[in-house]
NUNU-812641 format. One record per residue: x, y, z of N, C-alpha, C, CB in turn; residue number from 1. Coordinates in pm, 1 decimal. Glycine has a CB too. Example, Ala and Ser with C-alpha at 12.3 -4.5 7.8 and 13.67 -1.06 7.14 Angstrom:
BEGIN
{site {1319.0,-569.0,780.0},{1230.0,-450.0,780.0},{1320.0,-330.0,780.0},{1130.8,-447.3,904.6},1}
{site {1285.0,-225.0,708.0},{1367.0,-106.0,714.0},{1290.0,3.0,787.0},{1408.4,-59.8,572.5},2}
END
This chain:
BEGIN
{site {-4898.4,4351.4,-5315.4},{-4834.5,4359.3,-5164.8},{-4752.8,4496.6,-5165.4},{-4721.9,4217.6,-5126.3},1}
{site {-4699.6,4578.0,-5029.7},{-4624.6,4649.6,-5032.0},{-4516.5,4566.0,-4920.4},{-4685.9,4785.7,-5011.9},2}
{site {-4392.5,4605.1,-4885.0},{-4288.7,4598.1,-4842.1},{-4381.6,4667.8,-4657.5},{-4154.6,4691.3,-4955.9},3}
{site {-4484.7,4733.6,-4650.3},{-4519.5,4757.1,-4540.2},{-4646.6,4670.0,-4464.5},{-4536.8,4883.8,-4553.6},4}
{site {-4677.1,4586.0,-4580.0},{-4782.6,4495.9,-4538.5},{-4714.5,4334.2,-4449.4},{-4871.7,4460.9,-4698.2},5}
{site {-4797.5,4318.2,-4346.1},{-4770.1,4207.2,-4263.1},{-4839.0,4096.5,-4314.9},{-4804.4,4229.1,-4125.8},6}
{site {-4771.4,3988.9,-4314.8},{-4790.0,3847.3,-4389.5},{-4716.9,3771.6,-4295.7},{-4729.8,3829.5,-4551.2},7}
{site {-4760.2,3662.4,-4356.0},{-4665.3,3484.6,-4298.1},{-4686.4,3386.3,-4376.5},{-4714.5,3400.5,-4146.5},8}
{site {-4629.5,3280.5,-4337.9},{-4642.3,3167.2,-4432.2},{-4717.6,3090.7,-4335.8},{-4503.2,3095.6,-4493.9},9}
{site {-4844.0,3017.2,-4413.8},{-4924.7,2972.6,-4380.1},{-4992.5,2845.2,-4507.6},{-4992.1,3089.3,-4334.3},10}
{site {-4919.5,2733.1,-4460.1},{-4965.4,2606.1,-4502.9},{-4876.1,2609.0,-4655.9},{-5153.6,2595.5,-4509.8},11}
{site {-4794.8,2691.1,-4683.6},{-4661.7,2712.9,-4779.7},{-4729.1,2849.5,-4871.7},{-4614.6,2542.3,-4899.0},12}
{site {-4839.3,2890.7,-4827.6},{-4892.2,3048.7,-4878.9},{-4873.2,3137.0,-4793.7},{-5037.5,3070.1,-4909.4},13}
{site {-4857.0,3274.8,-4859.8},{-4832.3,3384.5,-4804.0},{-4955.1,3429.0,-4796.7},{-4742.0,3463.7,-4861.2},14}
{site {-4978.4,3472.0,-4650.7},{-5120.8,3530.2,-4609.1},{-5075.6,3647.8,-4556.7},{-5215.5,3445.3,-4500.8},15}
{site {-5168.7,3749.9,-4593.8},{-5182.1,3866.7,-4520.5},{-5244.4,3859.2,-4400.6},{-5240.7,3954.4,-4586.7},16}
{site {-5151.6,3964.1,-4341.3},{-5228.9,3922.6,-4172.4},{-5295.3,4065.1,-4133.9},{-5087.3,3870.0,-4017.0},17}
{site {-5400.5,4025.9,-4035.6},{-5530.5,4134.7,-4015.3},{-5491.3,4221.4,-3958.6},{-5651.3,4102.1,-3943.8},18}
{site {-5466.1,4380.8,-3973.3},{-5389.4,4501.8,-3859.5},{-5477.3,4467.6,-3688.6},{-5441.6,4723.7,-3933.9},19}
{site {-5376.6,4498.7,-3661.5},{-5375.6,4501.0,-3496.9},{-5481.2,4633.0,-3451.4},{-5191.9,4532.6,-3430.1},20}
{site {-5602.1,4612.1,-3394.8},{-5673.9,4681.9,-3320.6},{-5631.8,4723.7,-3165.2},{-5782.7,4615.7,-3327.9},21}
{site {-5646.4,4821.9,-3117.4},{-5642.6,4864.9,-2973.9},{-5607.6,4732.7,-2855.0},{-5799.8,4934.2,-2945.0},22}
{site {-5729.9,4673.7,-2848.8},{-5749.2,4520.4,-2815.7},{-5664.9,4443.4,-2814.6},{-5819.7,4458.6,-2881.4},23}
{site {-5612.8,4409.2,-2941.0},{-5538.9,4299.2,-2977.5},{-5388.4,4324.3,-2901.8},{-5535.1,4287.8,-3146.5},24}
{site {-5387.2,4471.0,-2898.0},{-5240.7,4503.3,-2862.7},{-5206.9,4507.3,-2708.0},{-5204.0,4644.7,-2923.4},25}
{site {-5346.6,4540.7,-2663.9},{-5372.0,4532.4,-2514.4},{-5340.1,4379.6,-2481.3},{-5535.2,4577.4,-2471.6},26}
{site {-5377.4,4305.0,-2516.7},{-5463.3,4172.3,-2504.9},{-5304.2,4104.2,-2502.1},{-5600.5,4121.4,-2656.9},27}
{site {-5242.2,4127.0,-2635.3},{-5097.0,4016.5,-2638.3},{-4982.2,4101.8,-2540.6},{-5015.2,3992.5,-2839.0},28}
{site {-5012.7,4252.5,-2530.8},{-4899.9,4274.2,-2458.6},{-4908.6,4245.7,-2298.0},{-4863.5,4411.1,-2486.9},29}
{site {-5067.1,4234.4,-2208.0},{-5085.9,4158.6,-2093.9},{-5047.7,3991.7,-2085.9},{-5224.7,4179.4,-2068.8},30}
{site {-5100.8,3980.5,-2238.7},{-5060.1,3774.5,-2204.4},{-4913.0,3787.6,-2186.7},{-5092.6,3625.3,-2374.3},31}
{site {-4842.5,3843.4,-2261.2},{-4643.6,3854.1,-2254.4},{-4622.7,3879.3,-2072.8},{-4552.3,4056.3,-2376.6},32}
{site {-4667.0,3996.6,-2010.4},{-4621.8,4004.5,-1939.9},{-4644.4,3921.8,-1830.5},{-4623.0,4091.7,-1938.3},33}
{site {-4784.8,3836.4,-1846.4},{-4832.8,3748.7,-1740.6},{-4735.9,3603.1,-1784.9},{-5025.0,3730.3,-1746.9},34}
{site {-4699.9,3545.9,-1860.4},{-4628.9,3471.0,-1898.1},{-4530.8,3490.0,-1873.2},{-4635.0,3450.0,-1983.6},35}
{site {-4446.7,3581.3,-1922.8},{-4298.4,3624.2,-1873.8},{-4269.0,3615.9,-1720.5},{-4270.9,3777.1,-1914.1},36}
{site {-4394.9,3642.0,-1625.8},{-4384.0,3633.4,-1476.5},{-4353.4,3479.0,-1396.4},{-4524.8,3690.5,-1426.7},37}
{site {-4428.9,3420.6,-1454.7},{-4400.6,3255.8,-1414.0},{-4305.6,3171.6,-1540.5},{-4577.4,3164.3,-1399.8},38}
{site {-4253.1,3209.0,-1626.5},{-4155.3,3087.4,-1682.5},{-4065.3,3108.4,-1610.0},{-4103.9,3077.7,-1829.2},39}
{site {-3993.9,2969.6,-1605.9},{-3912.1,2991.5,-1530.0},{-3733.0,3008.0,-1614.5},{-3944.5,2875.5,-1426.1},40}
{site {-3628.5,3000.4,-1548.0},{-3509.5,3036.6,-1604.2},{-3490.6,2894.0,-1751.3},{-3374.5,3038.4,-1453.6},41}
{site {-3445.5,2885.1,-1844.2},{-3455.0,2818.4,-1937.3},{-3573.0,2821.4,-2072.8},{-3450.9,2722.5,-1871.0},42}
{site {-3640.8,2934.0,-2041.6},{-3753.6,2921.4,-2193.9},{-3738.7,3087.8,-2164.3},{-3971.0,2818.0,-2188.1},43}
{site {-3828.1,3101.0,-2280.0},{-3829.2,3241.8,-2280.0},{-3974.4,3260.6,-2397.4},{-3655.1,3312.3,-2335.5},44}
{site {-4033.7,3413.4,-2300.5},{-4149.8,3434.0,-2405.2},{-4120.4,3562.4,-2523.7},{-4295.7,3474.4,-2310.1},45}
{site {-4185.0,3571.1,-2592.3},{-4173.8,3621.0,-2733.5},{-4263.0,3675.5,-2786.9},{-4148.6,3542.9,-2814.3},46}
{site {-4307.0,3761.0,-2853.2},{-4441.4,3809.8,-2936.7},{-4396.4,3836.8,-3073.4},{-4516.3,3951.7,-2876.3},47}
{site {-4491.0,3798.7,-3157.4},{-4473.5,3842.5,-3316.4},{-4335.4,3752.3,-3366.0},{-4442.1,4039.0,-3335.4},48}
{site {-4283.5,3672.1,-3288.5},{-4168.5,3596.5,-3382.9},{-4188.7,3463.2,-3417.9},{-4034.3,3591.0,-3319.3},49}
{site {-4145.9,3492.3,-3549.7},{-4201.3,3333.6,-3627.7},{-4139.5,3193.5,-3588.9},{-4166.8,3334.7,-3795.3},50}
{site {-4234.0,3112.1,-3622.3},{-4188.0,2995.0,-3563.3},{-4198.6,2913.6,-3684.0},{-4266.4,2943.7,-3435.3},51}
{site {-4060.5,2810.4,-3690.9},{-4015.7,2782.8,-3820.6},{-4070.5,2609.1,-3841.4},{-3832.6,2814.2,-3828.9},52}
{site {-4212.1,2568.0,-3898.1},{-4280.8,2442.9,-3917.9},{-4222.5,2411.4,-4042.3},{-4438.3,2445.4,-3917.0},53}
{site {-4268.4,2332.1,-4075.7},{-4264.0,2218.3,-4203.8},{-4303.7,2277.2,-4313.1},{-4356.4,2089.4,-4192.7},54}
{site {-4388.8,2319.8,-4342.3},{-4474.3,2434.4,-4422.6},{-4526.3,2575.5,-4399.7},{-4576.0,2387.5,-4445.2},55}
{site {-4443.2,2568.6,-4269.8},{-4555.7,2738.7,-4247.1},{-4432.1,2787.6,-4153.9},{-4772.2,2731.5,-4130.0},56}
{site {-4490.3,2941.3,-4161.6},{-4346.8,2988.8,-4080.0},{-4471.8,3157.6,-3999.0},{-4139.9,3051.7,-4253.3},57}
{site {-4582.7,3093.9,-3895.8},{-4644.6,3135.4,-3870.2},{-4610.7,3275.8,-3757.9},{-4704.2,3037.6,-3857.6},58}
{site {-4648.1,3381.9,-3693.8},{-4625.8,3442.9,-3622.7},{-4715.3,3468.2,-3510.7},{-4594.1,3515.5,-3678.1},59}
{site {-4687.4,3361.1,-3421.3},{-4787.7,3353.1,-3295.9},{-4780.4,3515.6,-3192.6},{-4725.2,3195.0,-3185.9},60}
{site {-4921.8,3573.6,-3182.2},{-4877.7,3675.5,-3111.0},{-4811.2,3666.6,-2960.6},{-4981.5,3749.3,-3110.1},61}
{site {-4794.4,3569.7,-2888.7},{-4694.1,3522.8,-2796.5},{-4676.3,3392.6,-2797.9},{-4717.1,3556.1,-2672.0},62}
{site {-4516.1,3370.5,-2748.3},{-4525.6,3230.3,-2777.4},{-4416.3,3195.3,-2662.7},{-4490.5,3181.8,-2947.3},63}
{site {-4367.0,3116.3,-2606.1},{-4270.4,3046.1,-2508.2},{-4197.7,2911.6,-2566.9},{-4355.8,3004.3,-2374.9},64}
{site {-4053.6,3005.4,-2542.1},{-3979.5,2906.2,-2608.9},{-3884.3,2822.2,-2580.7},{-3939.9,2944.4,-2680.7},65}
{site {-3820.4,2743.1,-2552.3},{-3661.3,2670.0,-2505.2},{-3579.4,2775.6,-2525.7},{-3594.8,2530.0,-2600.2},66}
{site {-3485.3,2771.8,-2394.6},{-3322.6,2861.2,-2420.6},{-3374.3,2987.0,-2392.7},{-3235.8,2862.5,-2596.6},67}
{site {-3284.8,3060.8,-2489.4},{-3252.7,3199.4,-2464.6},{-3282.7,3274.7,-2625.4},{-3077.6,3211.7,-2401.9},68}
{site {-3350.3,3396.6,-2613.8},{-3338.6,3422.8,-2710.9},{-3251.2,3450.9,-2819.2},{-3378.6,3464.4,-2696.0},69}
{site {-3114.5,3479.1,-2784.3},{-2986.3,3453.3,-2800.5},{-2950.1,3341.1,-2870.2},{-2933.0,3450.6,-2693.7},70}
{site {-2994.9,3210.9,-2811.7},{-2999.2,3094.3,-2901.1},{-3067.4,3131.0,-3049.6},{-3084.7,2976.5,-2824.4},71}
{site {-3114.9,3208.3,-3089.0},{-3208.0,3215.9,-3266.9},{-3160.2,3315.9,-3304.1},{-3388.7,3235.8,-3291.4},72}
{site {-3003.4,3382.4,-3258.2},{-2936.0,3445.0,-3326.0},{-2950.1,3445.8,-3494.5},{-2829.1,3408.3,-3278.9},73}
{site {-2961.2,3308.4,-3565.9},{-2925.8,3297.7,-3677.4},{-3091.2,3261.7,-3768.3},{-2798.6,3185.0,-3674.0},74}
{site {-3161.7,3209.0,-3709.3},{-3269.4,3133.1,-3727.4},{-3395.9,3133.8,-3611.1},{-3210.8,3003.3,-3744.1},75}
{site {-3512.7,3153.9,-3693.9},{-3623.6,3110.0,-3615.3},{-3622.6,3007.8,-3494.2},{-3702.9,3061.6,-3702.4},76}
{site {-3670.6,3019.1,-3415.4},{-3726.3,2861.5,-3298.6},{-3826.4,2782.5,-3429.2},{-3877.5,2925.2,-3095.2},77}
{site {-3748.2,2667.5,-3371.1},{-3853.4,2582.4,-3478.1},{-3979.9,2488.3,-3368.5},{-3731.7,2438.9,-3593.0},78}
{site {-4033.8,2394.4,-3408.3},{-4131.5,2347.5,-3288.2},{-4075.1,2250.0,-3202.0},{-4262.3,2285.0,-3337.5},79}
{site {-3979.5,2201.5,-3200.2},{-3897.2,2148.4,-3090.4},{-3875.2,2216.5,-2966.1},{-3780.2,2126.9,-3134.7},80}
{site {-3829.9,2338.7,-3033.5},{-3814.6,2440.2,-2910.5},{-3935.0,2502.2,-2835.8},{-3740.6,2557.3,-2957.7},81}
{site {-4054.9,2483.6,-2921.8},{-4159.8,2550.5,-2866.2},{-4265.3,2505.5,-2769.0},{-4214.9,2587.7,-2955.7},82}
{site {-4296.4,2548.1,-2634.1},{-4356.7,2491.1,-2564.6},{-4523.0,2543.1,-2575.2},{-4283.5,2501.6,-2445.8},83}
{site {-4526.6,2678.2,-2648.5},{-4706.3,2698.6,-2623.6},{-4673.2,2835.1,-2755.7},{-4790.8,2769.9,-2391.1},84}
{site {-4814.9,2836.2,-2816.9},{-4816.7,2940.7,-2879.8},{-4956.3,2991.0,-2854.9},{-4775.8,2921.4,-3013.5},85}
{site {-4980.7,3163.2,-2844.4},{-5125.0,3215.7,-2820.0},{-5194.8,3269.1,-2937.0},{-5126.0,3324.9,-2719.4},86}
{site {-5288.2,3310.0,-2976.3},{-5321.0,3375.4,-3097.2},{-5431.6,3499.0,-2994.7},{-5406.0,3248.3,-3239.8},87}
{site {-5438.7,3569.9,-3010.0},{-5500.1,3691.1,-2933.9},{-5567.8,3708.7,-3075.4},{-5390.6,3831.0,-2855.7},88}
{site {-5746.8,3739.9,-3026.5},{-5849.7,3708.9,-3171.8},{-5947.5,3794.1,-3123.4},{-5918.6,3533.4,-3211.7},89}
{site {-5994.3,3901.4,-3221.1},{-6073.2,3987.8,-3212.0},{-6116.2,3943.3,-3343.5},{-6030.9,4123.7,-3177.8},90}
{site {-6132.0,3991.2,-3443.4},{-6179.2,3972.0,-3612.8},{-6114.4,3875.4,-3664.3},{-6151.6,4091.5,-3714.9},91}
{site {-6052.2,3818.7,-3609.9},{-5960.1,3689.2,-3657.9},{-6020.1,3531.9,-3605.4},{-5791.7,3712.1,-3583.8},92}
{site {-6076.2,3549.4,-3495.9},{-6132.7,3442.1,-3464.0},{-6171.7,3292.0,-3528.4},{-6212.0,3490.9,-3436.1},93}
{site {-6241.6,3317.1,-3633.7},{-6229.0,3222.6,-3706.5},{-6112.4,3153.8,-3777.7},{-6294.9,3250.4,-3768.5},94}
{site {-6039.7,3226.3,-3825.9},{-5937.6,3183.4,-3871.8},{-5836.6,3113.4,-3787.1},{-5894.3,3274.2,-3927.3},95}
{site {-5826.1,3181.2,-3674.1},{-5735.8,3116.6,-3529.1},{-5769.0,2994.8,-3523.6},{-5767.4,3176.7,-3373.1},96}
{site {-5924.8,2982.0,-3486.5},{-5985.7,2855.9,-3411.7},{-5997.0,2784.6,-3551.2},{-6147.8,2877.2,-3310.7},97}
{site {-5951.1,2759.3,-3663.9},{-5958.0,2679.3,-3766.3},{-5858.9,2685.6,-3847.0},{-6057.0,2692.8,-3826.8},98}
{site {-5766.5,2747.6,-3916.6},{-5679.6,2774.3,-3991.5},{-5537.6,2719.7,-3864.4},{-5702.9,2945.4,-4052.9},99}
{site {-5534.0,2857.0,-3795.1},{-5421.2,2850.1,-3721.2},{-5383.2,2735.9,-3611.3},{-5422.5,2963.8,-3665.1},100}
{site {-5575.7,2676.3,-3571.2},{-5522.7,2583.0,-3443.8},{-5478.2,2467.8,-3542.2},{-5655.5,2528.9,-3306.8},101}
{site {-5533.6,2443.9,-3690.0},{-5474.0,2323.6,-3701.4},{-5316.1,2309.5,-3788.7},{-5585.8,2243.0,-3766.6},102}
{site {-5258.8,2432.0,-3799.6},{-5124.2,2444.3,-3883.5},{-5065.0,2390.6,-3710.3},{-5065.9,2645.2,-3978.5},103}
{site {-5078.3,2465.7,-3562.6},{-4995.7,2393.7,-3494.3},{-5014.3,2284.6,-3445.6},{-4961.8,2442.6,-3421.5},104}
{site {-5163.8,2216.1,-3436.8},{-5136.0,2076.3,-3458.9},{-5082.2,1963.2,-3514.7},{-5180.1,2055.9,-3466.8},105}
{site {-5108.9,1997.6,-3650.7},{-5013.9,1939.5,-3723.4},{-4878.0,1945.3,-3736.8},{-5040.5,1953.4,-3806.7},106}
{site {-4832.7,2031.5,-3673.7},{-4674.2,2059.2,-3661.2},{-4630.1,2009.8,-3535.2},{-4632.0,2214.7,-3669.5},107}
{site {-4728.7,1974.5,-3428.4},{-4701.8,1940.7,-3311.0},{-4672.1,2024.1,-3211.3},{-4625.9,1871.6,-3317.2},108}
{site {-4722.1,2154.4,-3212.0},{-4708.1,2267.1,-3088.2},{-4831.0,2165.6,-2962.3},{-4789.5,2485.0,-3158.3},109}
{site {-4744.4,2199.6,-2859.0},{-4779.9,2139.4,-2737.7},{-4910.7,2188.0,-2698.0},{-4681.2,2163.1,-2634.3},110}
{site {-4882.3,2324.8,-2689.0},{-5003.7,2397.3,-2626.4},{-5061.1,2515.5,-2702.5},{-4966.5,2449.4,-2490.4},111}
{site {-5163.7,2521.8,-2741.9},{-5231.3,2666.0,-2820.6},{-5326.5,2705.3,-2748.3},{-5296.9,2654.6,-2968.9},112}
{site {-5268.4,2831.5,-2686.8},{-5388.8,2918.0,-2580.0},{-5472.2,3020.7,-2734.5},{-5270.3,3071.9,-2405.8},113}
{site {-5581.8,3021.5,-2736.3},{-5666.7,3128.1,-2805.2},{-5756.4,3208.4,-2706.8},{-5759.8,3060.5,-2913.6},114}
{site {-5739.7,3315.5,-2737.2},{-5758.2,3466.9,-2631.0},{-5898.8,3483.0,-2729.2},{-5596.1,3641.9,-2639.9},115}
{site {-6009.5,3501.1,-2712.3},{-6098.1,3524.5,-2767.3},{-6164.2,3657.8,-2705.6},{-6163.8,3412.6,-2772.1},116}
{site {-6102.1,3760.4,-2760.9},{-6154.8,3853.4,-2703.9},{-6276.5,3882.0,-2680.8},{-6121.9,3924.0,-2741.2},117}
{site {-6355.1,3877.3,-2764.1},{-6517.7,3921.6,-2784.1},{-6612.5,3826.6,-2720.5},{-6564.2,3926.9,-2944.3},118}
{site {-6573.9,3697.7,-2698.4},{-6657.5,3652.0,-2579.0},{-6568.7,3595.9,-2419.8},{-6749.7,3517.2,-2648.1},119}
{site {-6479.9,3719.3,-2424.6},{-6388.3,3713.4,-2290.2},{-6358.8,3561.5,-2282.7},{-6471.1,3773.1,-2137.8},120}
{site {-6316.5,3481.3,-2317.5},{-6273.2,3360.7,-2291.1},{-6132.7,3285.1,-2325.9},{-6360.8,3302.7,-2336.9},121}
{site {-6065.3,3232.9,-2261.8},{-5948.8,3174.9,-2297.3},{-5942.3,2997.0,-2401.3},{-5884.4,3168.8,-2142.7},122}
{site {-5935.3,2989.3,-2470.7},{-5949.0,2845.0,-2490.9},{-5803.1,2752.8,-2535.4},{-6062.3,2833.6,-2608.5},123}
{site {-5786.6,2682.0,-2425.3},{-5672.5,2618.1,-2412.5},{-5662.0,2443.8,-2508.7},{-5662.2,2611.3,-2241.3},124}
{site {-5638.6,2415.5,-2550.8},{-5575.5,2322.4,-2645.5},{-5445.4,2226.0,-2644.5},{-5556.4,2393.8,-2734.9},125}
{site {-5464.6,2146.3,-2600.9},{-5354.2,2087.8,-2571.9},{-5377.9,1922.3,-2644.8},{-5331.4,2101.2,-2401.4},126}
{site {-5205.9,1815.9,-2607.0},{-5222.3,1673.5,-2661.0},{-5270.9,1661.3,-2807.5},{-5323.1,1597.9,-2573.5},127}
{site {-5163.5,1781.4,-2894.5},{-5187.4,1757.2,-3067.4},{-5141.7,1568.7,-3102.7},{-5040.9,1896.3,-3179.2},128}
{site {-5271.1,1531.9,-3160.0},{-5206.0,1453.4,-3246.2},{-5302.2,1388.9,-3379.2},{-5145.4,1345.0,-3154.8},129}
{site {-5257.3,1368.2,-3472.4},{-5396.0,1342.7,-3564.2},{-5418.8,1452.3,-3626.5},{-5530.4,1307.1,-3490.7},130}
{site {-5324.3,1579.8,-3648.5},{-5361.1,1708.0,-3712.5},{-5478.9,1788.3,-3578.7},{-5448.2,1664.9,-3892.1},131}
{site {-5502.0,1726.4,-3504.2},{-5601.5,1795.7,-3423.2},{-5522.0,1836.5,-3283.2},{-5738.3,1694.3,-3397.1},132}
{site {-5608.2,1856.5,-3184.9},{-5557.9,1901.7,-3026.5},{-5681.8,1769.3,-2960.5},{-5602.0,2132.5,-2966.0},133}
{site {-5622.5,1719.2,-2894.8},{-5680.9,1595.3,-2827.2},{-5801.4,1663.2,-2709.3},{-5537.0,1495.5,-2742.4},134}
{site {-5744.3,1742.7,-2608.8},{-5780.4,1830.5,-2518.8},{-5793.2,1979.3,-2554.6},{-5697.5,1814.1,-2423.6},135}
{site {-5905.6,2015.7,-2477.6},{-5954.4,2164.2,-2511.5},{-6045.2,2196.7,-2342.5},{-6085.8,2165.1,-2691.3},136}
{site {-6000.0,2301.5,-2333.9},{-6097.3,2383.2,-2198.3},{-6076.7,2518.5,-2232.2},{-6040.6,2359.4,-2016.6},137}
{site {-6180.4,2564.1,-2175.4},{-6251.5,2681.5,-2192.5},{-6177.3,2774.7,-2032.9},{-6450.6,2639.1,-2199.1},138}
{site {-6117.4,2883.3,-2046.7},{-6111.3,2962.1,-1893.8},{-6187.4,3079.2,-1910.4},{-5954.8,3010.6,-1837.1},139}
{site {-6270.3,3094.5,-1789.2},{-6326.2,3231.4,-1817.2},{-6263.9,3341.5,-1700.4},{-6502.8,3221.7,-1810.6},140}
{site {-6377.9,3455.1,-1693.2},{-6296.8,3535.2,-1603.7},{-6329.0,3456.9,-1429.4},{-6355.5,3722.3,-1625.2},141}
{site {-6213.4,3467.7,-1339.5},{-6246.5,3416.5,-1223.7},{-6131.4,3322.0,-1186.1},{-6380.0,3353.7,-1230.8},142}
{site {-6062.3,3259.2,-1332.0},{-6053.8,3147.4,-1340.9},{-5912.2,3155.1,-1363.4},{-6140.5,3085.9,-1426.3},143}
{site {-5783.7,3051.1,-1353.3},{-5694.7,3065.7,-1369.1},{-5600.7,2969.1,-1464.0},{-5678.1,3085.7,-1268.6},144}
{site {-5523.5,2975.3,-1574.0},{-5498.8,2877.1,-1670.0},{-5376.8,2791.6,-1620.0},{-5474.2,2943.1,-1808.9},145}
{site {-5336.8,2663.5,-1573.6},{-5180.6,2621.8,-1547.8},{-5142.5,2644.4,-1655.5},{-5135.2,2482.2,-1504.9},146}
{site {-4977.8,2705.9,-1684.8},{-4882.1,2705.8,-1753.1},{-4795.8,2595.1,-1750.6},{-4830.4,2801.4,-1731.5},147}
{site {-4829.0,2495.8,-1896.3},{-4754.2,2377.8,-1864.2},{-4627.2,2401.1,-1981.9},{-4857.0,2223.1,-1879.7},148}
{site {-4490.7,2381.8,-1916.3},{-4415.6,2360.2,-2018.3},{-4358.1,2203.7,-2022.8},{-4311.5,2464.7,-2012.6},149}
{site {-4313.0,2169.4,-2133.3},{-4277.3,2016.9,-2145.6},{-4347.4,1940.5,-2041.6},{-4121.3,1988.4,-2130.5},150}
{site {-4449.3,1918.8,-2020.3},{-4541.4,1835.0,-1922.5},{-4554.3,1905.2,-1788.4},{-4481.3,1685.0,-1895.4},151}
{site {-4467.1,2000.9,-1753.4},{-4447.9,2012.0,-1630.6},{-4536.6,2167.7,-1577.6},{-4281.0,2003.6,-1612.6},152}
{site {-4626.4,2149.0,-1518.8},{-4699.3,2319.8,-1477.2},{-4585.8,2374.8,-1425.3},{-4840.4,2337.5,-1345.2},153}
{site {-4574.6,2487.9,-1427.9},{-4453.0,2630.7,-1388.7},{-4524.9,2716.2,-1305.3},{-4395.0,2741.1,-1532.0},154}
{site {-4646.4,2729.9,-1335.6},{-4728.1,2842.7,-1261.0},{-4885.3,2861.7,-1325.7},{-4638.8,2995.7,-1278.0},155}
{site {-4917.6,2970.1,-1312.2},{-5043.5,2965.8,-1347.5},{-5060.3,3145.2,-1400.0},{-5144.1,2901.4,-1207.1},156}
{site {-5162.2,3145.0,-1449.4},{-5216.3,3311.8,-1517.7},{-5316.4,3308.2,-1474.8},{-5233.2,3355.1,-1678.1},157}
{site {-5372.2,3462.6,-1415.4},{-5518.1,3433.3,-1386.2},{-5578.8,3526.3,-1572.5},{-5584.1,3535.0,-1179.5},158}
{site {-5705.8,3431.5,-1549.2},{-5761.8,3487.6,-1703.7},{-5804.6,3625.7,-1722.7},{-5888.5,3412.5,-1750.2},159}
{site {-5808.3,3693.3,-1570.1},{-5839.6,3871.5,-1523.8},{-5729.7,3930.6,-1579.3},{-5843.2,3921.3,-1342.6},160}
{site {-5595.8,3889.4,-1586.1},{-5532.3,3958.5,-1588.3},{-5415.5,3950.4,-1762.4},{-5489.1,3939.2,-1445.4},161}
{site {-5531.6,3881.9,-1808.7},{-5454.0,3917.8,-1933.8},{-5632.9,3961.9,-2052.5},{-5320.5,3730.3,-1998.1},162}
{site {-5691.2,3983.1,-2010.9},{-5818.8,3999.7,-2077.6},{-5807.7,4182.4,-2069.1},{-5969.1,3908.4,-1983.0},163}
{site {-5813.3,4258.7,-2204.1},{-5816.2,4356.9,-2209.3},{-5940.0,4432.7,-2117.4},{-5805.6,4366.5,-2331.4},164}
{site {-5933.4,4560.5,-2061.9},{-6100.5,4611.6,-2001.4},{-6187.8,4603.9,-2120.3},{-6115.4,4791.3,-1936.3},165}
{site {-6312.7,4601.1,-2085.3},{-6393.5,4585.8,-2182.3},{-6425.0,4733.8,-2214.9},{-6508.9,4494.6,-2147.3},166}
END
């Protein structure tokens, strides 16, 4: 690996990240803007920010953290400060649906959004328990996804506002 390689720590292994294509970049930016518009004070939205878990330090495409970004000047946010993580998936769909989902559930991340760009659907996983998510719901065009922070709905995001144009 070279210094330019994008990597993340998953299950105590350094894993090379898949290159970002234009739909992925656009989906990440659209999701950031949508969440940033509904997240109340006391929370902030970040992109490609590492989250410190017990054996992993994934870099979700978008995440919502408690506090302010300056609260984490000397360390990355941990799972107790993480309300929501999201992966924008195109070529990484299988990896995000299996490995990343398991890692987030195992760590107790409350809500995991998986944006399936090819299928044009957003899968929302919640209620982590026993290394899996107990609840799952798919959202499609024309629907709105509730944004839940600490068990409270703080707003919603229209699916059509976060999926890149076809």
